[in-house]
C-alpha angles and dihedrals in degrees: 000000000000121000130208119228118217107233090212088066091050091049089055090052092051093045094050091046091050098045101030097229146062095237095051090044088053091056089052093049096036090241135121121260089248092053092052091047090052092050092052089049091051090051092049090048090050093055094030089226136106113252103181137036124194117247129190094284107359146027117267129199117251117227087265090051090049090056092048098046101074091044091049090051091052092049092049092047091052091046091051092045092053091046092050093048094048099042101044112023091159096058105095141117132068132313125189118213125187117219129179109249095238095061100037094092101028102049113010109061098077091040094052093041093055091047091052091049090053097041106026093166093062115087111212116205113196115211112195120200143119118298098251091051092047092051089050091050090051091052090050092049097240091122129038100220137346145205120219140188109223142152089240138005126258122235093258096048138075131220114245097181142334121241136178123245109224140170114263132192145153119309107271087358128160102205092106090061095058127101121247091033110244107227129191114203142173119240125299095272092061113113092212092057092058093048094047095049092046090052092050091049092051090050091048088233115160114227143175131204117245099169133015115176139139087219107085091204089071091050091049091049092053091050095047089052088054091240093133149328130263140193115253140160113260091237092055101051109125118232092247092058133058141211113257111236127247090248091066093090093238114137120263116261125215131254117264134198131222104223137183128216132190122193113285091239136030104353112192121255089246091053090051090049093049091047091054091048091051090047092052094044094050091048092052102034104033105026110147136162116253 
């Protein structure tokens, strides 16, 4: 006899697997920790198998849970696609969103994936660049909305989340101990570059440039090779790099904000919908106290 699987239970499985805990999964699903725990228990009872085991700091999938996870993701994606098609048949076409290069990979994939699952007939084109260039493109109408990384927020924008700018280098690297300090930076329109160089000037710290490129992959490669250090947001530090501690002697860097801007006049309905989706996703996935 066939059985139906409640997609809400599968969403709980995916959320716990993604975040590593019931409480953080609850924030993602807008549920209490107890409600998420109950949904996982119902799913384990349904299959009569244990799906998670508790590690030192987080929950880990059992082998059975690992087998279930990709199938659960496919079921949820199909469910969301059907819902999007049936509930909004008129939402289609292309939308162009600007995203600073440093947060494209670290923050945007799950946000854009969930939007695509909800609105599969909308083609999202991601335009990576520095914040000043993206704001200029928004003013010119070549993109439909944009995210930025800035030390403050303009009058037409909204703050999605605060984040700290820190020095980053190779794991167990020694570049931060060298004099002059080898620094890897993006091009001259990057907001982080200006903040880092101002901080070094105030600290009277001598420095030399080892990499200057608008392509962040070149910056990451220089850091991984321990050729230099670079300023980055905490949320965007790749796994193969590490934040350099406060005891390193490097000057303190300022707090930044990830902001969102729509056109000043007549944003499209699709842009408004994507903006709301981004707003909701940042609040649930990346909520942090400031």
